[in-house]
Legacy VTK file of the C-alpha trace (Angstrom):
# vtk DataFile Version 3.0
C-alpha trace
ASCII
DATASET POLYDATA
POINTS 291 float
5.291 -21.514 17.016
2.357 -19.821 15.332
-0.399 -22.224 14.300
-1.680 -21.152 10.888
-4.516 -23.651 10.878
-7.596 -23.339 13.004
-10.901 -25.143 12.736
-13.868 -23.702 14.570
-17.618 -24.207 14.708
-19.483 -21.023 13.783
-23.000 -20.398 12.521
-23.451 -24.117 11.856
-20.465 -24.071 9.463
-16.959 -25.394 9.866
-14.334 -22.936 8.682
-10.582 -23.121 8.403
-8.101 -20.250 8.510
-4.793 -20.906 6.806
-2.026 -19.142 4.919
-2.650 -18.072 1.360
-0.170 -19.716 -0.969
1.643 -17.944 -3.785
-0.853 -18.960 -6.480
-3.796 -17.866 -4.332
-2.417 -14.327 -4.236
-4.161 -13.944 -7.581
-7.432 -14.275 -5.658
-6.418 -11.509 -3.246
-5.500 -9.177 -6.099
-8.715 -9.977 -7.988
-10.831 -9.310 -4.897
-9.029 -6.016 -4.279
-9.704 -5.011 -7.875
-13.371 -5.940 -7.493
-13.559 -3.693 -4.414
-12.378 -0.811 -6.585
-8.888 -0.556 -5.073
-7.240 -0.933 -8.502
-4.039 -2.823 -7.602
-1.040 -3.027 -9.907
-1.074 -5.786 -12.510
2.140 -7.256 -11.052
1.619 -6.447 -7.355
1.050 -10.003 -6.171
4.715 -10.998 -6.364
6.047 -8.013 -4.432
3.280 -8.157 -1.848
3.868 -11.867 -1.248
7.646 -11.432 -1.091
7.193 -8.830 1.634
6.057 -11.577 4.041
5.040 -14.992 2.618
3.622 -15.961 6.024
1.452 -12.869 6.347
-1.455 -13.601 3.990
-4.454 -15.529 5.283
-7.626 -17.066 3.911
-10.763 -18.252 5.667
-12.372 -21.195 3.902
-15.837 -22.706 4.201
-16.279 -26.062 2.477
-12.885 -25.567 0.797
-13.973 -22.234 -0.688
-12.207 -18.976 0.201
-14.766 -16.585 1.684
-12.484 -14.073 3.428
-8.907 -12.837 3.123
-6.557 -10.544 5.019
-2.881 -9.609 5.014
-0.785 -8.965 8.104
2.646 -8.177 6.724
5.631 -7.937 9.031
8.213 -5.323 8.132
11.849 -5.950 9.043
11.750 -5.012 12.725
8.899 -3.867 14.978
6.181 -2.847 12.496
3.380 -4.604 10.655
0.570 -3.559 8.346
-2.916 -4.983 7.839
-4.528 -4.905 4.402
-6.607 -6.936 1.949
-9.323 -7.217 4.608
-12.191 -8.509 2.472
-15.144 -10.836 3.024
-17.003 -12.274 0.044
-20.247 -10.244 -0.168
-22.308 -13.447 -0.057
-20.802 -14.339 3.326
-20.802 -11.000 5.123
-22.496 -10.673 8.483
-21.650 -14.233 9.534
-18.651 -13.493 11.747
-16.011 -14.611 9.255
-14.497 -11.138 9.051
-14.025 -10.977 12.812
-12.471 -14.441 12.851
-9.844 -13.682 10.220
-9.203 -10.253 11.749
-8.332 -11.921 15.040
-5.897 -14.213 13.227
-4.139 -11.223 11.649
-3.885 -9.451 14.995
-2.504 -12.600 16.601
0.140 -12.905 13.894
1.281 -9.302 14.452
1.101 -9.522 18.240
3.788 -7.406 19.892
4.350 -5.164 16.881
3.210 -1.647 16.124
0.461 -2.064 13.503
-0.769 0.249 10.777
-3.738 0.051 8.425
-5.689 2.069 5.884
-9.357 1.536 6.670
-12.527 2.746 5.037
-13.948 5.676 7.042
-17.101 3.829 8.112
-14.979 1.220 9.935
-12.917 3.659 11.999
-14.954 3.156 15.173
-14.635 -0.620 14.883
-10.853 -0.390 14.525
-10.724 1.831 17.598
-12.246 -1.058 19.561
-9.110 -3.061 18.707
-6.861 -0.309 20.032
-6.185 1.595 16.813
-5.831 5.381 16.878
-6.767 7.620 13.954
-3.790 9.427 12.389
-4.952 11.102 9.177
-6.755 10.603 5.891
-5.068 9.300 2.748
-6.874 10.686 -0.283
-6.852 9.266 -3.806
-6.947 11.698 -6.699
-7.559 10.610 -10.282
-6.561 12.448 -13.438
-5.252 12.297 -16.994
-1.513 12.377 -17.655
0.127 15.192 -19.574
3.615 15.361 -21.037
5.513 18.325 -19.584
9.028 19.685 -19.483
10.817 18.949 -16.217
13.504 21.329 -14.983
15.323 19.094 -12.525
17.631 16.364 -13.831
15.832 13.043 -13.393
17.529 9.669 -13.216
15.983 6.291 -13.974
16.375 3.976 -10.983
16.165 0.190 -10.593
17.171 -2.652 -8.282
20.863 -1.788 -8.786
20.160 1.339 -6.756
18.714 -0.639 -3.837
21.137 0.514 -1.129
20.770 4.181 -2.011
16.978 3.962 -2.193
16.715 1.934 1.021
18.673 4.557 2.950
16.363 7.262 1.598
13.129 5.265 1.906
13.489 4.611 5.635
13.274 8.349 6.354
9.628 8.253 5.272
8.533 4.822 6.527
7.980 3.434 10.045
10.404 0.546 9.375
12.688 -0.934 6.735
11.110 -3.229 4.126
13.999 -4.868 2.279
12.258 -7.887 0.727
9.413 -5.767 -0.583
11.662 -2.992 -1.833
13.968 -5.316 -3.781
10.983 -6.628 -5.729
9.321 -3.214 -5.985
12.380 -1.768 -7.727
12.353 -4.423 -10.449
8.605 -4.766 -11.031
7.477 -5.129 -14.646
5.423 -2.358 -16.270
6.683 0.277 -13.863
9.055 3.228 -13.877
11.129 4.601 -11.002
12.871 7.951 -11.162
14.946 9.939 -8.728
16.903 13.126 -8.287
20.488 12.901 -7.100
22.664 15.775 -5.988
26.316 15.309 -5.063
25.895 11.551 -5.033
22.959 11.716 -2.623
19.355 10.799 -3.407
17.036 13.697 -2.626
13.757 12.469 -4.147
12.273 9.407 -5.769
8.970 8.109 -7.048
7.367 5.271 -8.934
4.498 4.786 -11.370
3.106 1.345 -12.228
0.526 -0.125 -14.534
-2.714 -1.057 -12.776
-5.877 -2.858 -13.807
-7.214 0.556 -14.765
-4.619 3.055 -15.898
-1.580 3.750 -13.740
-0.812 4.600 -10.132
1.897 6.844 -8.699
3.422 5.776 -5.403
5.468 6.462 -3.512
6.690 10.002 -3.976
9.202 10.960 -1.284
11.156 14.209 -1.613
13.147 16.650 0.494
11.456 19.720 -1.017
8.262 20.684 -2.825
10.231 21.601 -5.945
11.837 18.164 -6.114
8.486 16.471 -5.550
6.962 18.461 -8.390
9.710 17.313 -10.759
9.126 13.689 -9.760
5.344 14.015 -10.106
5.515 15.449 -13.619
8.470 13.278 -14.605
6.510 10.132 -13.787
3.670 11.275 -16.024
6.180 11.567 -18.864
6.895 7.840 -18.461
3.394 6.740 -19.520
1.387 7.404 -22.681
-0.072 10.900 -22.769
-3.742 11.144 -21.729
-3.492 7.952 -19.660
-5.658 7.728 -16.553
-3.629 7.703 -13.331
-4.084 8.077 -9.580
-2.022 9.102 -6.583
-2.752 8.495 -2.875
-1.882 11.597 -0.847
-1.714 12.031 2.953
-4.028 14.918 3.789
-1.333 16.745 5.756
0.680 17.364 2.603
-1.006 20.511 1.317
1.482 21.004 -1.519
0.746 17.588 -3.008
-3.007 18.049 -2.683
-2.803 21.416 -4.425
-0.488 20.002 -7.089
-3.028 17.294 -7.894
-5.865 19.809 -8.068
-3.811 22.123 -10.297
-3.542 19.226 -12.768
-7.351 18.955 -12.826
-7.197 15.713 -10.846
-10.392 14.899 -8.981
-11.151 13.356 -5.601
-11.820 9.639 -5.998
-11.461 7.730 -2.718
-10.128 8.012 0.799
-8.979 5.877 3.702
-8.283 6.445 7.373
-4.671 5.730 8.324
-4.649 4.294 11.833
-2.006 2.851 14.132
-1.970 0.585 17.136
1.099 1.518 19.140
3.561 4.359 18.729
5.442 4.844 15.467
8.225 7.322 14.874
7.078 10.753 13.730
6.890 10.695 9.944
7.596 13.845 7.869
4.181 14.104 6.193
5.252 17.277 4.382
7.838 15.183 2.525
5.483 12.281 1.742
3.753 13.432 -1.423
2.276 10.030 -2.237
2.131 6.842 -0.188
3.337 3.513 -1.585
0.178 1.382 -1.400
-3.037 1.076 0.567
-2.469 -2.674 0.903
0.989 -2.677 2.524
1.430 0.891 3.721
LINES 1 292
291 0 1 2 3 4 5 6 7 8 9 10 11 12 13 14 15 16 17 18 19 20 21 22 23 24 25 26 27 28 29 30 31 32 33 34 35 36 37 38 39 40 41 42 43 44 45 46 47 48 49 50 51 52 53 54 55 56 57 58 59 60 61 62 63 64 65 66 67 68 69 70 71 72 73 74 75 76 77 78 79 80 81 82 83 84 85 86 87 88 89 90 91 92 93 94 95 96 97 98 99 100 101 102 103 104 105 106 107 108 109 110 111 112 113 114 115 116 117 118 119 120 121 122 123 124 125 126 127 128 129 130 131 132 133 134 135 136 137 138 139 140 141 142 143 144 145 146 147 148 149 150 151 152 153 154 155 156 157 158 159 160 161 162 163 164 165 166 167 168 169 170 171 172 173 174 175 176 177 178 179 180 181 182 183 184 185 186 187 188 189 190 191 192 193 194 195 196 197 198 199 200 201 202 203 204 205 206 207 208 209 210 211 212 213 214 215 216 217 218 219 220 221 222 223 224 225 226 227 228 229 230 231 232 233 234 235 236 237 238 239 240 241 242 243 244 245 246 247 248 249 250 251 252 253 254 255 256 257 258 259 260 261 262 263 264 265 266 267 268 269 270 271 272 273 274 275 276 277 278 279 280 281 282 283 284 285 286 287 288 289 290
């Protein structure tokens, strides 16, 4: 059985690594916001539901100084996120210690992460291989007419969305998805044809503005309808972002055509082999924190 508690002597300080509890997820979200990652205002519940055992804190003198998530998907995949050390405690080895705990927890699984570019070489030392960039674009929403018939979706559409979602993800993520589809201050829309889902996307309220993600679609035309349809769900001239895999040229050009500007980027990396994902049909990823 995995031991969540570890006490070790390091740099003349005792530290303890343990699971984050549900209430402490507020700390993880606040730290992510402080780093400029702009999480959703209600993300903590869905993130925690994805894997309540997969969030860790490193404490010194009962104070949290480092956090990380190592979320297990339903089968053979996991994702590392929320890897943050309090700026006052960086350079003391706490980041390495909690990183090792996350890797131990996901041992035996294929692992993904979105890392800042300057850490790519360090992640390679742990066996991760660079896949591609994910690029955040920021812009101002505009109300537009949408040609395709859009349908509002929610948790009642779980089975249909799950069967579509898995085409664009390395693994199923039922617990997360059930919460994600009923999250407050968010809108989910899709396009159905002949009783079959062909595209869907979500926009949610964040600490600053709104964020689109994911956008999965079978064609560029469908993706465009979802992209503009989601903007219609929020007040006009609202600030919003979308995180786009660099291999999807249509989505990158669509963002630029809306006068969206480059804001941030990460390096998507994997340890182990995942199935080949259809990047040309992934117009926006779900989150940087959970993949």
